[in-house]
C-alpha positions as CSV (number, residue, x, y, z in Angstrom):
1,X,0.1,-0.2,0.0
2,X,2.9,2.5,1.1
3,X,4.4,1.8,-2.5
4,X,1.0,2.8,-4.6
5,X,0.8,5.9,-2.2
6,X,4.3,7.1,-3.0
7,X,3.6,6.2,-6.4
8,X,0.6,8.6,-6.4
9,X,2.5,11.4,-5.0
10,X,5.0,11.1,-7.2
11,X,2.4,11.3,-10.3
12,X,0.5,14.1,-8.3
13,X,4.0,16.3,-7.9
14,X,4.7,15.4,-11.4
15,X,1.8,16.6,-12.5
16,X,1.6,20.0,-10.3
17,X,5.0,20.7,-11.8
18,X,3.8,20.1,-15.4
19,X,0.7,22.5,-14.4
20,X,3.2,25.0,-12.9
21,X,5.6,24.8,-16.0
22,X,2.8,25.3,-18.2
23,X,1.1,28.5,-16.7
24,X,4.5,29.9,-16.7
25,X,4.4,33.0,-19.1
26,X,6.6,36.0,-19.8
27,X,5.4,39.3,-18.3
28,X,4.8,40.6,-21.9
29,X,2.2,38.2,-22.5
30,X,0.7,38.9,-19.2
31,X,0.5,42.6,-19.9
32,X,-1.5,42.0,-23.3
33,X,-4.0,39.9,-21.7
34,X,-4.2,42.5,-19.0
35,X,-4.7,45.1,-21.7
36,X,-7.2,43.3,-23.6
37,X,-9.2,42.7,-20.2
38,X,-9.2,46.1,-19.3
39,X,-10.2,47.2,-22.8
40,X,-12.9,44.7,-23.2
41,X,-16.0,46.6,-22.7
42,X,-14.5,49.3,-25.0
43,X,-14.1,46.7,-27.7
44,X,-17.4,45.2,-27.0
45,X,-19.2,48.6,-27.7
46,X,-16.7,48.9,-30.5
47,X,-17.8,45.4,-32.2
48,X,-21.4,46.3,-31.4
49,X,-21.3,49.4,-33.4
50,X,-20.1,47.8,-36.4
51,X,-22.7,45.1,-35.8
52,X,-25.3,47.6,-36.2
53,X,-24.0,49.6,-38.7
54,X,-23.8,45.9,-41.1
55,X,-22.2,47.8,-43.9
56,X,-21.4,45.9,-47.2
57,X,-18.4,45.8,-49.5
58,X,-16.5,49.0,-50.1
59,X,-19.6,51.3,-48.2
60,X,-18.4,50.3,-44.6
61,X,-18.0,53.8,-44.1
62,X,-19.2,54.3,-40.5
63,X,-17.7,50.6,-39.7
64,X,-14.4,52.2,-41.0
65,X,-14.5,55.3,-39.2
66,X,-15.2,53.4,-35.8
67,X,-12.3,51.3,-36.1
68,X,-9.9,54.3,-37.2
69,X,-11.4,56.4,-33.9
70,X,-10.5,53.7,-31.9
71,X,-7.0,53.6,-33.0
72,X,-6.3,57.5,-33.1
73,X,-7.3,57.7,-29.6
74,X,-4.9,54.5,-29.0
75,X,-1.9,56.5,-30.5
76,X,-1.9,54.9,-33.6
77,X,-0.7,56.9,-36.7
78,X,-3.5,56.2,-39.7
79,X,-3.3,56.3,-43.1
80,X,-6.8,56.6,-44.5
81,X,-8.4,55.4,-48.0
82,X,-5.5,53.4,-49.2
83,X,-5.4,51.4,-52.5
84,X,-8.1,53.6,-53.9
85,X,-10.6,52.3,-51.6
86,X,-12.3,55.0,-49.4
87,X,-13.0,52.3,-46.4
88,X,-9.1,50.8,-46.3
89,X,-7.0,51.8,-44.0
90,X,-3.4,51.0,-42.3
91,X,-3.1,51.8,-38.7
92,X,0.8,51.7,-37.6
93,X,2.8,52.3,-34.4
94,X,6.4,51.9,-33.9
95,X,9.4,51.9,-36.1
96,X,11.9,49.8,-37.8
97,X,11.8,45.8,-37.9
98,X,10.2,43.5,-37.3
99,X,7.2,44.8,-39.2
100,X,4.4,42.4,-37.8
101,X,0.8,42.8,-39.3
102,X,-2.5,42.0,-38.4
103,X,-5.9,41.7,-40.3
104,X,-8.7,43.2,-40.0
105,X,-12.3,42.6,-41.3
106,X,-15.9,44.6,-41.1
107,X,-18.0,43.9,-44.1
108,X,-21.5,42.5,-43.8
109,X,-23.8,40.2,-46.1
110,X,-27.0,41.1,-47.6
111,X,-30.2,40.4,-46.6
112,X,-29.0,38.8,-43.4
113,X,-30.3,41.5,-40.7
114,X,-31.1,40.1,-37.2
115,X,-31.9,41.0,-33.8
116,X,-29.4,39.5,-31.1
117,X,-32.2,36.7,-30.4
118,X,-31.9,32.9,-31.0
119,X,-34.9,32.7,-33.3
120,X,-35.1,34.2,-36.8
121,X,-36.1,37.9,-36.2
122,X,-35.0,40.7,-38.6
123,X,-34.0,43.7,-37.3
124,X,-34.3,45.6,-40.5
125,X,-36.0,43.3,-43.1
126,X,-34.0,43.0,-46.0
127,X,-31.0,44.8,-44.7
128,X,-27.3,43.4,-44.2
129,X,-26.2,41.7,-41.2
130,X,-22.9,40.4,-39.8
131,X,-23.6,36.6,-40.9
132,X,-19.7,35.8,-41.0
133,X,-18.9,37.7,-37.7
134,X,-16.9,40.6,-38.9
135,X,-17.9,42.6,-36.6
136,X,-16.0,40.8,-34.1
137,X,-13.0,40.0,-36.6
138,X,-11.7,43.7,-36.9
139,X,-12.5,44.7,-33.5
140,X,-10.4,41.8,-32.0
141,X,-7.7,42.3,-34.4
142,X,-7.4,46.1,-33.5
143,X,-7.5,45.3,-30.0
144,X,-4.6,43.1,-29.8
145,X,-2.6,45.7,-31.9
146,X,-3.3,48.1,-29.3
147,X,-1.9,46.0,-26.6
148,X,1.0,45.3,-28.6
149,X,1.4,49.0,-29.1
150,X,1.5,49.7,-25.6
151,X,4.5,47.3,-25.2
152,X,6.3,49.3,-28.1
153,X,5.4,52.6,-26.1
154,X,6.7,51.3,-22.9
155,X,9.7,49.7,-24.7
156,X,9.4,46.2,-23.8
157,X,9.1,45.5,-27.5
158,X,10.9,46.7,-30.5
159,X,9.8,47.1,-33.9
160,X,6.7,47.9,-35.9
161,X,3.0,46.9,-35.5
162,X,0.5,47.3,-38.2
163,X,-3.2,46.8,-38.3
164,X,-4.4,46.4,-42.0
165,X,-8.2,47.5,-42.1
166,X,-9.5,45.3,-45.0
167,X,-13.1,46.1,-46.7
168,X,-15.0,44.2,-48.7
169,X,-13.8,40.5,-48.1
170,X,-17.6,38.9,-48.7
171,X,-17.7,40.6,-52.1
172,X,-15.0,41.8,-54.2
173,X,-11.9,40.9,-51.9
174,X,-10.7,44.3,-50.9
175,X,-7.4,42.9,-50.0
176,X,-6.1,42.1,-53.7
177,X,-5.9,46.0,-54.6
178,X,-4.3,46.4,-51.1
179,X,-1.6,43.9,-52.3
180,X,-1.8,45.5,-55.9
181,X,-0.9,48.9,-53.9
182,X,2.3,47.4,-52.3
183,X,1.0,48.0,-48.8
184,X,2.2,44.2,-47.6
185,X,5.9,44.6,-49.4
186,X,7.7,45.4,-45.9
187,X,6.0,43.2,-43.7
188,X,7.7,40.2,-42.0
189,X,4.6,38.0,-41.0
190,X,0.9,39.1,-40.8
191,X,-1.8,37.5,-38.3
192,X,-5.3,36.8,-39.0
193,X,-8.3,35.2,-37.3
194,X,-11.9,34.3,-38.1
195,X,-15.2,33.8,-36.5
196,X,-15.6,30.0,-35.8
197,X,-17.6,27.5,-34.2
198,X,-14.5,26.0,-32.8
199,X,-11.3,27.1,-31.4
200,X,-8.2,26.4,-33.3
201,X,-4.8,27.1,-34.8
202,X,-5.6,27.1,-38.3
203,X,-3.4,25.1,-40.3
204,X,-6.0,24.3,-43.4
205,X,-5.9,25.9,-46.8
206,X,-9.2,27.2,-48.3
207,X,-10.3,27.2,-51.9
208,X,-9.4,29.3,-54.6
209,X,-12.0,31.1,-56.3
210,X,-12.4,33.4,-59.5
211,X,-15.6,35.3,-60.0
212,X,-16.7,36.6,-63.5
213,X,-19.8,38.0,-65.0
214,X,-21.2,37.1,-68.3
215,X,-23.9,39.2,-70.1
216,X,-25.7,38.6,-73.5
217,X,-27.1,40.7,-75.9
218,X,-29.8,40.1,-77.9
219,X,-33.0,41.7,-79.8
220,X,-36.2,43.0,-78.0
221,X,-39.4,42.1,-79.5
222,X,-43.0,41.6,-78.8
223,X,-43.5,38.0,-77.3
224,X,-46.6,37.2,-78.9
225,X,-46.8,39.6,-82.1
226,X,-43.3,39.1,-83.5
227,X,-41.4,36.6,-81.3
228,X,-39.3,35.9,-84.6
229,X,-38.0,39.1,-84.6
230,X,-36.3,38.8,-81.4
231,X,-33.2,37.2,-80.3
232,X,-33.6,36.5,-76.5
233,X,-30.6,37.1,-74.2
234,X,-32.8,35.1,-71.6
235,X,-32.6,32.0,-73.8
236,X,-28.8,32.4,-73.7
237,X,-28.6,32.7,-70.3
238,X,-30.8,29.6,-69.7
239,X,-28.4,27.4,-72.2
240,X,-25.6,28.6,-70.4
241,X,-26.6,27.4,-67.1
242,X,-27.6,24.4,-68.7
243,X,-24.2,23.8,-69.9
244,X,-22.9,24.5,-66.7
245,X,-25.1,22.0,-64.7
246,X,-24.4,19.1,-67.1
247,X,-20.7,19.9,-66.7
248,X,-21.0,19.2,-63.0
249,X,-21.0,15.6,-63.7
250,X,-17.7,15.6,-65.2
251,X,-15.6,17.9,-62.5
252,X,-13.6,16.5,-59.8
253,X,-15.2,16.5,-56.2
254,X,-13.0,19.6,-54.8
255,X,-14.5,21.9,-57.2
256,X,-17.6,24.0,-56.6
257,X,-19.3,26.4,-59.0
258,X,-21.9,28.7,-58.1
259,X,-24.0,31.5,-60.2
260,X,-26.2,34.0,-59.3
261,X,-28.8,35.4,-61.9
262,X,-28.9,38.9,-62.1
263,X,-31.2,40.1,-64.9
264,X,-33.3,37.8,-67.2
265,X,-35.5,40.3,-68.5
266,X,-38.1,42.9,-67.2
267,X,-41.7,42.0,-68.4
268,X,-43.3,38.7,-69.5
269,X,-44.5,40.1,-73.0
270,X,-40.9,41.2,-74.1
271,X,-38.5,39.1,-75.7
272,X,-35.3,40.0,-73.3
273,X,-32.3,41.8,-75.3
274,X,-30.3,41.7,-72.1
275,X,-29.4,39.0,-69.4
276,X,-26.5,38.9,-66.7
277,X,-25.2,36.4,-64.7
278,X,-22.5,36.3,-61.6
279,X,-20.4,32.8,-62.1
280,X,-18.2,31.5,-59.1
281,X,-15.7,28.8,-59.4
282,X,-13.8,27.5,-56.8
283,X,-11.1,24.4,-56.2
284,X,-8.7,23.4,-53.4
285,X,-5.7,24.6,-55.8
286,X,-6.0,27.7,-58.1
287,X,-4.3,25.6,-60.7
288,X,-7.4,23.0,-60.8
289,X,-9.6,26.1,-60.6
290,X,-8.2,27.7,-63.6
291,X,-8.8,24.6,-65.7
292,X,-12.4,24.8,-64.9
293,X,-12.8,28.6,-64.9
294,X,-11.7,28.4,-68.6
295,X,-13.9,25.7,-69.7
296,X,-16.9,27.7,-68.0
297,X,-16.3,30.5,-69.6
298,X,-16.1,28.8,-73.1
299,X,-19.6,27.6,-72.5
300,X,-20.9,31.1,-72.6
301,X,-19.8,31.6,-76.4
302,X,-21.7,28.4,-77.3
303,X,-24.5,29.4,-75.2
304,X,-24.4,33.0,-77.2
305,X,-24.0,31.0,-80.5
306,X,-27.2,28.5,-80.2
307,X,-29.0,31.8,-79.3
308,X,-27.9,33.8,-82.2
309,X,-26.7,36.7,-79.5
310,X,-23.6,38.4,-78.5
311,X,-21.8,37.8,-75.3
312,X,-19.3,39.8,-72.9
313,X,-17.3,38.2,-70.1
314,X,-16.0,40.9,-67.7
315,X,-13.4,39.4,-64.7
316,X,-14.6,40.7,-61.3
317,X,-11.9,39.1,-59.0
318,X,-10.3,35.9,-57.6
319,X,-8.1,34.8,-55.0
320,X,-5.6,32.1,-54.1
321,X,-6.0,29.3,-51.7
322,X,-4.5,29.7,-48.3
323,X,-0.8,28.8,-48.0
324,X,-0.4,27.3,-44.6
325,X,2.2,27.8,-42.3
326,X,2.8,25.5,-39.5
327,X,5.4,26.8,-37.8
328,X,3.4,29.7,-36.7
329,X,0.5,27.7,-36.0
330,X,2.3,25.6,-33.7
331,X,3.4,28.5,-31.8
332,X,-0.3,30.0,-31.7
333,X,-1.3,26.4,-30.2
334,X,0.8,27.0,-27.5
335,X,-1.3,29.8,-26.4
336,X,-4.4,28.3,-27.0
337,X,-3.3,25.7,-24.8
338,X,-2.1,28.4,-22.2
339,X,-5.5,30.1,-22.3
340,X,-7.7,27.0,-22.4
341,X,-11.0,26.9,-23.4
342,X,-13.9,29.9,-23.3
343,X,-16.2,29.3,-20.3
344,X,-20.0,30.0,-20.9
345,X,-22.8,30.8,-18.4
346,X,-26.0,28.5,-18.2
347,X,-27.9,31.7,-20.0
348,X,-25.5,31.3,-22.7
349,X,-25.9,27.5,-23.3
350,X,-29.8,27.9,-23.8
351,X,-29.1,30.7,-26.1
352,X,-26.7,28.2,-28.0
353,X,-29.1,25.5,-27.8
354,X,-32.1,27.6,-29.1
355,X,-30.1,28.4,-31.9
356,X,-29.4,24.9,-32.6
357,X,-32.9,24.0,-32.2
358,X,-34.0,26.9,-34.7
359,X,-31.6,25.6,-37.5
360,X,-32.5,22.1,-37.1
361,X,-29.2,20.8,-35.5
362,X,-28.5,18.6,-32.4
363,X,-29.0,20.5,-29.2
364,X,-25.6,20.2,-27.6
365,X,-24.9,24.1,-26.5
366,X,-21.6,25.4,-27.2
367,X,-17.9,24.2,-26.5
368,X,-14.3,25.6,-27.0
369,X,-11.9,22.8,-26.9
370,X,-8.8,23.2,-27.3
371,X,-7.7,20.1,-29.2
372,X,-4.1,19.0,-30.5
373,X,-2.8,20.6,-33.6
374,X,-4.1,19.3,-36.6
375,X,-2.8,17.8,-39.3
376,X,-2.8,19.7,-42.7
377,X,-5.1,18.2,-45.1
378,X,-4.4,18.1,-49.0
379,X,-7.4,18.8,-49.8
380,X,-9.7,20.7,-47.3
381,X,-13.2,21.7,-48.3
382,X,-14.6,25.0,-47.1
383,X,-14.9,28.5,-48.0
384,X,-12.5,31.1,-49.8
385,X,-10.7,34.2,-48.4
386,X,-8.6,36.8,-49.9
387,X,-6.2,36.1,-46.9
388,X,-5.1,33.5,-49.5
389,X,-3.5,36.1,-51.5
390,X,-2.0,37.7,-48.3
391,X,-0.2,34.7,-47.6
392,X,1.2,34.2,-50.8
393,X,2.6,37.5,-50.2
394,X,3.9,37.5,-46.5
395,X,3.5,34.2,-44.2
396,X,0.6,34.3,-42.5
397,X,-0.8,32.6,-39.2
398,X,-4.0,32.2,-38.5
399,X,-6.5,31.7,-35.8
400,X,-10.0,30.3,-35.5
401,X,-12.0,31.3,-32.4
402,X,-15.6,30.2,-31.2
403,X,-18.2,32.9,-31.6
404,X,-21.4,30.6,-32.3
405,X,-22.3,27.1,-31.4
406,X,-21.5,23.8,-33.3
407,X,-23.4,23.5,-36.3
408,X,-24.8,26.9,-36.7
409,X,-25.3,27.8,-40.6
410,X,-22.4,30.0,-41.4
411,X,-23.3,33.2,-43.6
412,X,-27.1,32.8,-41.8
413,X,-29.0,34.7,-39.3
414,X,-27.8,32.7,-36.6
415,X,-24.1,33.9,-36.9
416,X,-25.6,37.4,-37.0
417,X,-27.7,36.7,-33.8
418,X,-24.4,35.1,-31.7
419,X,-22.2,38.3,-32.8
420,X,-24.6,40.7,-31.1
421,X,-24.5,39.0,-27.9
422,X,-22.2,37.7,-25.3
423,X,-20.9,34.5,-27.0
424,X,-19.5,36.3,-30.2
425,X,-17.8,39.0,-27.2
426,X,-16.1,36.0,-25.5
427,X,-15.0,34.9,-29.0
428,X,-13.8,38.4,-29.8
429,X,-12.0,38.9,-26.7
430,X,-10.3,35.5,-26.9
431,X,-9.4,35.9,-30.2
432,X,-7.5,39.2,-29.4
433,X,-5.6,37.5,-26.2
434,X,-4.3,34.7,-28.5
435,X,-3.5,36.9,-31.1
436,X,-1.8,39.3,-29.0
437,X,0.4,36.8,-27.4
438,X,1.5,35.1,-30.5
439,X,2.7,38.6,-31.8
440,X,4.5,39.3,-28.6
441,X,6.6,35.8,-29.5
442,X,6.8,37.0,-33.2
443,X,8.5,40.3,-31.5
444,X,10.6,38.9,-29.2
445,X,11.9,35.7,-31.0
446,X,13.9,36.2,-33.8
447,X,14.6,32.7,-34.6
448,X,11.0,31.8,-34.8
449,X,10.3,34.6,-37.1
450,X,13.2,33.1,-39.2
451,X,11.6,29.3,-39.1
452,X,8.0,31.0,-40.1
453,X,9.6,32.7,-43.1
454,X,11.7,29.7,-44.2
455,X,8.4,27.3,-44.0
456,X,6.5,30.3,-46.3
457,X,9.6,30.1,-48.9
458,X,9.5,26.4,-49.0
459,X,5.7,25.9,-49.4
460,X,5.6,28.8,-52.3
461,X,8.7,27.6,-54.1
462,X,8.8,28.9,-57.6
463,X,5.6,30.2,-57.7
464,X,5.5,33.8,-59.0
465,X,2.3,35.3,-57.3
466,X,0.0,37.3,-59.4
467,X,-3.3,38.4,-57.9
468,X,-6.8,37.9,-59.8
469,X,-7.7,41.2,-60.1
470,X,-8.7,43.5,-63.2
471,X,-7.0,46.2,-64.5
472,X,-8.3,49.8,-63.3
473,X,-9.5,50.9,-59.8
474,X,-11.7,48.8,-57.2
475,X,-15.4,48.8,-58.0
476,X,-16.5,51.3,-55.3
477,X,-19.6,52.2,-57.1
478,X,-21.3,48.7,-57.8
479,X,-24.9,48.3,-58.2
480,X,-25.1,44.5,-58.2
């Protein structure tokens, strides 16, 4: 018995020692945690303002102004209207190397207006809403940057911290024009995060994507009296979508094709002389996406020939898949393990279960487990982001933080609801801490920076980055 007791005490002592080692962090990491905790109320108010503004691509004037005001009040030097985009900006503090950047998005999605309640109930019917949690995204990133700024100001860290206010991620991918303007050329490493249903050091890629518009031009005529004098642009559009849908059988499982019919005629008794469709092609690799993209474009010519109409294809924009950085992800993982999972109140669990009930998901509540660092998949499925293009220009470390319960449909009213109450707020604050702690590591550890950059160079190889972006200024004055 005495032998087992001694063994138990030895194991217990080892556990305590491990726990003590685990909880040892440097003073700078403690300082950023304290800074974010101290500003939690301010950050929550900022997030809620942006949540209420719910502005779409390139029109995020109030949202950008709110972030800029916070940055300026906290001592950042702000460059406004960068890359020919009125709502794009860069907030910077410090001087010299290293330059550590952090991305912040703040645009909303159309038609998703929602109150902060767990049943579908629009705040303003038909208006936009933050169905991807970008009100939390920009706020948390700026909170992290501010905590780092304070350490640079005190002389505890040396270098430059830079916050990128990046608009229009949901529709036009504003970062493409910011890259084209050279705004990332002198950055050593960039931090990024995204609201999620899980908390994870994100070492998975995303889907490459291209958007283009096809317009068909025919001849109007009376649909009953003399339809033989008409050449229907709507017929061409229908033939085109039929071709796309038949093509689906012959593409790889990693490919996705979407389209949005924007105009197919105005009235039933006129042969339409104009039609327009927005087409999107994705794949896990840009190389695979490009093959499908070109084939789908060729189909437009075939549809035009069959309907005896003219056609025009216009590039909107496109994004690369994310270039993963596991070295940075591993250091972020250590900081997640120190912070541990987010805790939730009984009221928040009830809210989460009601969200799951309303969206037809198992009512398991919300959790924020910190699992071990994932293996990187060759062909992960999911969404797309213009962060992918940033990751091909500068090494990028990414985080996912829980802001909604598992199973919540993304880009939906349910995410809007969570982003406007304490579940989203907690994820925002947690993300700010994890990002800031990892930024401390990057400022303090030159060897870590070198290893992150070495992995970036190895993964990128000989590939020469070229953005999928049309010539000319960004489409600020879009209508559809």
